[in-house]
ChimeraX commands (.cxc) that place a marker at each C-alpha (Angstrom):
marker #1 position -27.40,16.27,30.15 radius 0.5
marker #1 position -25.68,15.34,33.40 radius 0.5
marker #1 position -23.32,12.39,33.27 radius 0.5
marker #1 position -24.18,9.24,35.22 radius 0.5
marker #1 position -22.15,8.58,38.37 radius 0.5
marker #1 position -19.20,6.26,37.59 radius 0.5
marker #1 position -20.49,3.54,39.89 radius 0.5
marker #1 position -23.84,3.26,38.10 radius 0.5
marker #1 position -24.01,0.77,35.18 radius 0.5
marker #1 position -24.48,2.37,31.76 radius 0.5
marker #1 position -27.93,1.84,30.24 radius 0.5
marker #1 position -28.28,0.52,26.71 radius 0.5
marker #1 position -30.97,1.78,24.36 radius 0.5
marker #1 position -33.43,-0.93,25.33 radius 0.5
marker #1 position -33.10,0.07,28.98 radius 0.5
marker #1 position -30.96,-2.85,30.13 radius 0.5
marker #1 position -27.65,-2.35,31.97 radius 0.5
marker #1 position -24.58,-2.76,29.81 radius 0.5
marker #1 position -23.23,-6.30,30.54 radius 0.5
marker #1 position -19.56,-5.30,30.36 radius 0.5
marker #1 position -20.19,-2.51,32.86 radius 0.5
marker #1 position -21.95,-4.92,35.23 radius 0.5
marker #1 position -19.04,-7.36,35.00 radius 0.5
marker #1 position -16.66,-4.51,35.87 radius 0.5
marker #1 position -18.83,-3.25,38.73 radius 0.5
marker #1 position -19.13,-6.63,40.45 radius 0.5
marker #1 position -15.60,-7.84,39.73 radius 0.5
marker #1 position -16.58,-10.66,37.38 radius 0.5
marker #1 position -14.28,-9.94,34.43 radius 0.5
marker #1 position -11.69,-12.56,33.49 radius 0.5
marker #1 position -8.86,-10.52,34.98 radius 0.5
marker #1 position -10.87,-10.01,38.20 radius 0.5
marker #1 position -11.34,-13.76,38.51 radius 0.5
marker #1 position -7.73,-14.56,37.72 radius 0.5
marker #1 position -8.52,-16.25,34.39 radius 0.5
marker #1 position -5.38,-16.04,32.22 radius 0.5
marker #1 position -5.84,-14.42,28.81 radius 0.5
marker #1 position -5.78,-16.61,25.73 radius 0.5
marker #1 position -2.41,-16.57,24.02 radius 0.5
marker #1 position -1.50,-17.19,20.41 radius 0.5
marker #1 position 1.65,-19.28,19.82 radius 0.5
marker #1 position 4.42,-17.55,17.90 radius 0.5
marker #1 position 4.85,-18.45,14.27 radius 0.5
marker #1 position 6.49,-21.85,13.96 radius 0.5
marker #1 position 6.10,-22.64,17.64 radius 0.5
marker #1 position 4.90,-26.08,18.66 radius 0.5
marker #1 position 1.78,-26.38,20.80 radius 0.5
marker #1 position 2.34,-28.69,23.76 radius 0.5
marker #1 position -0.27,-31.46,23.87 radius 0.5
marker #1 position -2.24,-32.46,26.95 radius 0.5
marker #1 position -2.42,-36.00,28.23 radius 0.5
marker #1 position -5.30,-36.70,25.85 radius 0.5
marker #1 position -3.29,-35.52,22.87 radius 0.5
marker #1 position -5.15,-32.22,22.41 radius 0.5
marker #1 position -3.59,-28.72,22.23 radius 0.5
marker #1 position -2.86,-27.08,25.58 radius 0.5
marker #1 position -5.38,-24.25,25.17 radius 0.5
marker #1 position -8.76,-25.31,26.53 radius 0.5
marker #1 position -11.91,-24.05,24.86 radius 0.5
marker #1 position -14.22,-21.53,26.48 radius 0.5
marker #1 position -17.82,-22.37,27.32 radius 0.5
marker #1 position -20.76,-20.01,26.93 radius 0.5
marker #1 position -24.19,-21.09,28.21 radius 0.5
marker #1 position -27.54,-19.56,27.26 radius 0.5
marker #1 position -29.77,-20.16,30.29 radius 0.5
marker #1 position -33.56,-20.31,30.12 radius 0.5
marker #1 position -36.36,-20.85,32.61 radius 0.5
marker #1 position -38.55,-22.98,30.35 radius 0.5
marker #1 position -38.58,-24.65,26.96 radius 0.5
marker #1 position -39.30,-22.20,24.16 radius 0.5
marker #1 position -37.68,-19.23,25.89 radius 0.5
marker #1 position -35.40,-18.51,22.91 radius 0.5
marker #1 position -32.13,-20.15,23.99 radius 0.5
marker #1 position -31.52,-22.05,20.75 radius 0.5
marker #1 position -32.45,-19.03,18.63 radius 0.5
marker #1 position -30.01,-16.86,20.60 radius 0.5
marker #1 position -27.26,-19.48,20.29 radius 0.5
marker #1 position -27.69,-19.65,16.50 radius 0.5
marker #1 position -27.82,-15.86,16.29 radius 0.5
marker #1 position -24.49,-15.66,18.10 radius 0.5
marker #1 position -23.09,-18.21,15.66 radius 0.5
marker #1 position -24.02,-15.97,12.74 radius 0.5
marker #1 position -22.52,-12.91,14.46 radius 0.5
marker #1 position -19.23,-14.69,15.05 radius 0.5
marker #1 position -19.16,-16.10,11.53 radius 0.5
marker #1 position -19.74,-12.61,10.10 radius 0.5
marker #1 position -16.59,-11.51,11.94 radius 0.5
marker #1 position -14.57,-14.26,10.27 radius 0.5
marker #1 position -14.75,-16.92,13.01 radius 0.5
marker #1 position -14.90,-20.57,11.95 radius 0.5
marker #1 position -18.28,-21.74,13.36 radius 0.5
marker #1 position -20.11,-25.06,13.01 radius 0.5
marker #1 position -23.34,-26.48,14.40 radius 0.5
marker #1 position -22.41,-29.56,16.40 radius 0.5
marker #1 position -26.01,-30.28,17.35 radius 0.5
marker #1 position -29.20,-28.26,17.23 radius 0.5
marker #1 position -32.76,-29.24,18.18 radius 0.5
marker #1 position -35.30,-26.92,16.55 radius 0.5
marker #1 position -38.40,-28.76,17.81 radius 0.5
marker #1 position -39.90,-27.92,14.42 radius 0.5
marker #1 position -40.14,-24.23,15.25 radius 0.5
marker #1 position -40.03,-22.45,11.90 radius 0.5
marker #1 position -38.18,-19.37,13.15 radius 0.5
marker #1 position -35.51,-21.51,14.80 radius 0.5
marker #1 position -35.11,-23.65,11.70 radius 0.5
marker #1 position -34.76,-20.54,9.56 radius 0.5
marker #1 position -32.15,-19.14,11.96 radius 0.5
marker #1 position -29.76,-21.99,11.08 radius 0.5
marker #1 position -29.39,-20.40,7.65 radius 0.5
marker #1 position -26.08,-21.21,5.97 radius 0.5
marker #1 position -24.23,-22.29,9.12 radius 0.5
marker #1 position -22.22,-25.46,8.54 radius 0.5
marker #1 position -23.76,-28.48,10.27 radius 0.5
marker #1 position -21.68,-31.47,11.35 radius 0.5
marker #1 position -23.68,-34.61,10.41 radius 0.5
marker #1 position -25.11,-36.51,13.35 radius 0.5
marker #1 position -24.07,-40.01,14.36 radius 0.5
marker #1 position -26.67,-42.78,14.12 radius 0.5
marker #1 position -26.92,-45.06,17.14 radius 0.5
marker #1 position -29.08,-48.20,17.18 radius 0.5
marker #1 position -30.73,-49.09,20.49 radius 0.5
marker #1 position -33.20,-51.95,20.89 radius 0.5
marker #1 position -33.81,-52.10,17.16 radius 0.5
marker #1 position -34.45,-48.36,16.82 radius 0.5
marker #1 position -31.96,-46.07,15.08 radius 0.5
marker #1 position -31.57,-42.70,16.80 radius 0.5
marker #1 position -29.37,-39.68,16.15 radius 0.5
marker #1 position -26.83,-38.14,18.50 radius 0.5
marker #1 position -24.08,-35.55,18.15 radius 0.5
marker #1 position -20.95,-36.95,16.52 radius 0.5
marker #1 position -18.38,-35.74,19.02 radius 0.5
marker #1 position -15.45,-37.30,17.17 radius 0.5
marker #1 position -16.51,-35.60,13.93 radius 0.5
marker #1 position -16.76,-32.20,15.65 radius 0.5
marker #1 position -13.25,-32.61,17.07 radius 0.5
marker #1 position -11.89,-33.81,13.72 radius 0.5
marker #1 position -13.43,-30.78,11.99 radius 0.5
marker #1 position -11.90,-28.61,14.76 radius 0.5
marker #1 position -13.68,-25.28,14.27 radius 0.5
marker #1 position -13.01,-22.27,16.44 radius 0.5
marker #1 position -16.58,-22.42,17.82 radius 0.5
marker #1 position -19.11,-25.26,18.01 radius 0.5
marker #1 position -22.79,-24.58,18.68 radius 0.5
marker #1 position -24.21,-27.45,20.76 radius 0.5
marker #1 position -27.82,-27.44,21.93 radius 0.5
marker #1 position -29.29,-28.97,25.11 radius 0.5
marker #1 position -26.30,-29.40,27.42 radius 0.5
marker #1 position -28.19,-31.61,29.91 radius 0.5
marker #1 position -29.32,-34.11,27.23 radius 0.5
marker #1 position -29.00,-37.82,28.06 radius 0.5
marker #1 position -27.37,-39.75,25.23 radius 0.5
marker #1 position -28.66,-43.01,23.80 radius 0.5
marker #1 position -27.29,-46.04,25.70 radius 0.5
marker #1 position -24.22,-47.29,23.89 radius 0.5
marker #1 position -22.91,-43.80,23.18 radius 0.5
marker #1 position -19.34,-42.94,24.20 radius 0.5
marker #1 position -20.62,-40.70,27.01 radius 0.5
marker #1 position -23.82,-40.97,29.01 radius 0.5
marker #1 position -24.48,-37.20,28.98 radius 0.5
marker #1 position -23.98,-34.45,26.42 radius 0.5
marker #1 position -22.12,-32.25,28.90 radius 0.5
marker #1 position -19.44,-34.98,28.90 radius 0.5
marker #1 position -19.24,-34.71,25.10 radius 0.5
marker #1 position -18.89,-30.94,25.51 radius 0.5
marker #1 position -16.13,-31.42,28.07 radius 0.5
marker #1 position -14.17,-33.51,25.56 radius 0.5
marker #1 position -14.69,-30.87,22.86 radius 0.5
marker #1 position -13.51,-28.13,25.23 radius 0.5
marker #1 position -10.43,-30.21,26.06 radius 0.5
marker #1 position -9.71,-30.31,22.32 radius 0.5
marker #1 position -9.37,-26.51,22.34 radius 0.5
marker #1 position -12.73,-25.73,20.74 radius 0.5
marker #1 position -14.98,-22.99,22.14 radius 0.5
marker #1 position -18.56,-24.12,22.76 radius 0.5
marker #1 position -21.81,-22.14,22.85 radius 0.5
marker #1 position -24.63,-24.17,24.35 radius 0.5
marker #1 position -28.10,-23.99,25.94 radius 0.5
marker #1 position -29.51,-25.11,29.27 radius 0.5
marker #1 position -32.71,-24.72,31.28 radius 0.5
marker #1 position -31.91,-23.54,34.78 radius 0.5
marker #1 position -33.77,-26.40,36.49 radius 0.5
marker #1 position -31.23,-28.83,34.99 radius 0.5
marker #1 position -28.35,-27.30,36.93 radius 0.5
marker #1 position -27.56,-29.78,39.68 radius 0.5
marker #1 position -26.68,-27.05,42.16 radius 0.5
marker #1 position -30.13,-25.45,41.73 radius 0.5
marker #1 position -32.23,-28.59,41.30 radius 0.5
marker #1 position -33.47,-28.71,44.89 radius 0.5
marker #1 position -34.30,-24.99,44.91 radius 0.5
marker #1 position -36.26,-25.14,41.67 radius 0.5
marker #1 position -38.06,-28.31,42.77 radius 0.5
marker #1 position -39.07,-26.60,46.01 radius 0.5
marker #1 position -40.58,-23.70,44.07 radius 0.5
marker #1 position -42.24,-25.58,41.22 radius 0.5
marker #1 position -42.95,-28.93,42.85 radius 0.5
marker #1 position -41.34,-30.66,39.85 radius 0.5
marker #1 position -37.98,-32.40,40.01 radius 0.5
marker #1 position -36.23,-33.01,36.67 radius 0.5
marker #1 position -34.11,-36.09,36.14 radius 0.5
marker #1 position -31.63,-34.77,33.60 radius 0.5
marker #1 position -29.05,-32.79,35.56 radius 0.5
marker #1 position -25.87,-31.03,34.63 radius 0.5
marker #1 position -23.21,-30.61,37.33 radius 0.5
marker #1 position -21.15,-27.48,37.73 radius 0.5
marker #1 position -17.53,-27.63,38.68 radius 0.5
marker #1 position -14.02,-27.04,37.47 radius 0.5
marker #1 position -14.82,-28.31,33.97 radius 0.5
marker #1 position -17.18,-25.35,33.39 radius 0.5
marker #1 position -14.45,-22.74,33.96 radius 0.5
marker #1 position -14.07,-20.35,32.26 radius 0.5
marker #1 position -17.76,-19.98,31.46 radius 0.5
marker #1 position -20.02,-17.10,30.39 radius 0.5
marker #1 position -23.67,-17.40,31.41 radius 0.5
marker #1 position -26.23,-15.49,29.34 radius 0.5
marker link #1:1,2 radius 0.2
marker link #1:2,3 radius 0.2
marker link #1:3,4 radius 0.2
marker link #1:4,5 radius 0.2
marker link #1:5,6 radius 0.2
marker link #1:6,7 radius 0.2
marker link #1:7,8 radius 0.2
marker link #1:8,9 radius 0.2
marker link #1:9,10 radius 0.2
marker link #1:10,11 radius 0.2
marker link #1:11,12 radius 0.2
marker link #1:12,13 radius 0.2
marker link #1:13,14 radius 0.2
marker link #1:14,15 radius 0.2
marker link #1:15,16 radius 0.2
marker link #1:16,17 radius 0.2
marker link #1:17,18 radius 0.2
marker link #1:18,19 radius 0.2
marker link #1:19,20 radius 0.2
marker link #1:20,21 radius 0.2
marker link #1:21,22 radius 0.2
marker link #1:22,23 radius 0.2
marker link #1:23,24 radius 0.2
marker link #1:24,25 radius 0.2
marker link #1:25,26 radius 0.2
marker link #1:26,27 radius 0.2
marker link #1:27,28 radius 0.2
marker link #1:28,29 radius 0.2
marker link #1:29,30 radius 0.2
marker link #1:30,31 radius 0.2
marker link #1:31,32 radius 0.2
marker link #1:32,33 radius 0.2
marker link #1:33,34 radius 0.2
marker link #1:34,35 radius 0.2
marker link #1:35,36 radius 0.2
marker link #1:36,37 radius 0.2
marker link #1:37,38 radius 0.2
marker link #1:38,39 radius 0.2
marker link #1:39,40 radius 0.2
marker link #1:40,41 radius 0.2
marker link #1:41,42 radius 0.2
marker link #1:42,43 radius 0.2
marker link #1:43,44 radius 0.2
marker link #1:44,45 radius 0.2
marker link #1:45,46 radius 0.2
marker link #1:46,47 radius 0.2
marker link #1:47,48 radius 0.2
marker link #1:48,49 radius 0.2
marker link #1:49,50 radius 0.2
marker link #1:50,51 radius 0.2
marker link #1:51,52 radius 0.2
marker link #1:52,53 radius 0.2
marker link #1:53,54 radius 0.2
marker link #1:54,55 radius 0.2
marker link #1:55,56 radius 0.2
marker link #1:56,57 radius 0.2
marker link #1:57,58 radius 0.2
marker link #1:58,59 radius 0.2
marker link #1:59,60 radius 0.2
marker link #1:60,61 radius 0.2
marker link #1:61,62 radius 0.2
marker link #1:62,63 radius 0.2
marker link #1:63,64 radius 0.2
marker link #1:64,65 radius 0.2
marker link #1:65,66 radius 0.2
marker link #1:66,67 radius 0.2
marker link #1:67,68 radius 0.2
marker link #1:68,69 radius 0.2
marker link #1:69,70 radius 0.2
marker link #1:70,71 radius 0.2
marker link #1:71,72 radius 0.2
marker link #1:72,73 radius 0.2
marker link #1:73,74 radius 0.2
marker link #1:74,75 radius 0.2
marker link #1:75,76 radius 0.2
marker link #1:76,77 radius 0.2
marker link #1:77,78 radius 0.2
marker link #1:78,79 radius 0.2
marker link #1:79,80 radius 0.2
marker link #1:80,81 radius 0.2
marker link #1:81,82 radius 0.2
marker link #1:82,83 radius 0.2
marker link #1:83,84 radius 0.2
marker link #1:84,85 radius 0.2
marker link #1:85,86 radius 0.2
marker link #1:86,87 radius 0.2
marker link #1:87,88 radius 0.2
marker link #1:88,89 radius 0.2
marker link #1:89,90 radius 0.2
marker link #1:90,91 radius 0.2
marker link #1:91,92 radius 0.2
marker link #1:92,93 radius 0.2
marker link #1:93,94 radius 0.2
marker link #1:94,95 radius 0.2
marker link #1:95,96 radius 0.2
marker link #1:96,97 radius 0.2
marker link #1:97,98 radius 0.2
marker link #1:98,99 radius 0.2
marker link #1:99,100 radius 0.2
marker link #1:100,101 radius 0.2
marker link #1:101,102 radius 0.2
marker link #1:102,103 radius 0.2
marker link #1:103,104 radius 0.2
marker link #1:104,105 radius 0.2
marker link #1:105,106 radius 0.2
marker link #1:106,107 radius 0.2
marker link #1:107,108 radius 0.2
marker link #1:108,109 radius 0.2
marker link #1:109,110 radius 0.2
marker link #1:110,111 radius 0.2
marker link #1:111,112 radius 0.2
marker link #1:112,113 radius 0.2
marker link #1:113,114 radius 0.2
marker link #1:114,115 radius 0.2
marker link #1:115,116 radius 0.2
marker link #1:116,117 radius 0.2
marker link #1:117,118 radius 0.2
marker link #1:118,119 radius 0.2
marker link #1:119,120 radius 0.2
marker link #1:120,121 radius 0.2
marker link #1:121,122 radius 0.2
marker link #1:122,123 radius 0.2
marker link #1:123,124 radius 0.2
marker link #1:124,125 radius 0.2
marker link #1:125,126 radius 0.2
marker link #1:126,127 radius 0.2
marker link #1:127,128 radius 0.2
marker link #1:128,129 radius 0.2
marker link #1:129,130 radius 0.2
marker link #1:130,131 radius 0.2
marker link #1:131,132 radius 0.2
marker link #1:132,133 radius 0.2
marker link #1:133,134 radius 0.2
marker link #1:134,135 radius 0.2
marker link #1:135,136 radius 0.2
marker link #1:136,137 radius 0.2
marker link #1:137,138 radius 0.2
marker link #1:138,139 radius 0.2
marker link #1:139,140 radius 0.2
marker link #1:140,141 radius 0.2
marker link #1:141,142 radius 0.2
marker link #1:142,143 radius 0.2
marker link #1:143,144 radius 0.2
marker link #1:144,145 radius 0.2
marker link #1:145,146 radius 0.2
marker link #1:146,147 radius 0.2
marker link #1:147,148 radius 0.2
marker link #1:148,149 radius 0.2
marker link #1:149,150 radius 0.2
marker link #1:150,151 radius 0.2
marker link #1:151,152 radius 0.2
marker link #1:152,153 radius 0.2
marker link #1:153,154 radius 0.2
marker link #1:154,155 radius 0.2
marker link #1:155,156 radius 0.2
marker link #1:156,157 radius 0.2
marker link #1:157,158 radius 0.2
marker link #1:158,159 radius 0.2
marker link #1:159,160 radius 0.2
marker link #1:160,161 radius 0.2
marker link #1:161,162 radius 0.2
marker link #1:162,163 radius 0.2
marker link #1:163,164 radius 0.2
marker link #1:164,165 radius 0.2
marker link #1:165,166 radius 0.2
marker link #1:166,167 radius 0.2
marker link #1:167,168 radius 0.2
marker link #1:168,169 radius 0.2
marker link #1:169,170 radius 0.2
marker link #1:170,171 radius 0.2
marker link #1:171,172 radius 0.2
marker link #1:172,173 radius 0.2
marker link #1:173,174 radius 0.2
marker link #1:174,175 radius 0.2
marker link #1:175,176 radius 0.2
marker link #1:176,177 radius 0.2
marker link #1:177,178 radius 0.2
marker link #1:178,179 radius 0.2
marker link #1:179,180 radius 0.2
marker link #1:180,181 radius 0.2
marker link #1:181,182 radius 0.2
marker link #1:182,183 radius 0.2
marker link #1:183,184 radius 0.2
marker link #1:184,185 radius 0.2
marker link #1:185,186 radius 0.2
marker link #1:186,187 radius 0.2
marker link #1:187,188 radius 0.2
marker link #1:188,189 radius 0.2
marker link #1:189,190 radius 0.2
marker link #1:190,191 radius 0.2
marker link #1:191,192 radius 0.2
marker link #1:192,193 radius 0.2
marker link #1:193,194 radius 0.2
marker link #1:194,195 radius 0.2
marker link #1:195,196 radius 0.2
marker link #1:196,197 radius 0.2
marker link #1:197,198 radius 0.2
marker link #1:198,199 radius 0.2
marker link #1:199,200 radius 0.2
marker link #1:200,201 radius 0.2
marker link #1:201,202 radius 0.2
marker link #1:202,203 radius 0.2
marker link #1:203,204 radius 0.2
marker link #1:204,205 radius 0.2
marker link #1:205,206 radius 0.2
marker link #1:206,207 radius 0.2
marker link #1:207,208 radius 0.2
marker link #1:208,209 radius 0.2
marker link #1:209,210 radius 0.2
marker link #1:210,211 radius 0.2
marker link #1:211,212 radius 0.2
marker link #1:212,213 radius 0.2
marker link #1:213,214 radius 0.2
view
């Protein structure tokens, strides 16, 4: 069988281009973008804290994007958590919303779940992610669903992406989910196509670097 030309992306068994090959072809690898590699301090070395008191290394963010609710983002996020855990990575569920879907609930399996924080608003007790508890637990990776979620009034941050930013600053990698219409930079475009404008928006900017979008 003839070999594929070097400039053509390799095809995986299911017929999709190999993602690493696409990143190489279009110059989107970390080294192409100038993202410095993660370094491990030498034994006995002290890690210099940031202004907020967290280790210098900032966590990496991975976002599972979907077009609509029910497209499999949460399932994929949990599946990645299991894959990483099977390789020896310390993984916790910071927040997951299964929407009572049996397959998604089953996918949680034996992953460790950080208990949620209870917040009382107008006489009603609601549950939110306990950001402080996630940071105190300090896993290698935290799985956090629904990045564009608006927190209950009275929470430390108004939006979940702000909670995620604090967790990233603490040196914890985050895998999260987001519907594309909630990206602030694409909100007008999506609204023009669908005729529906969503209120919950998630900005993109320097805080999202380095990020992997899936």
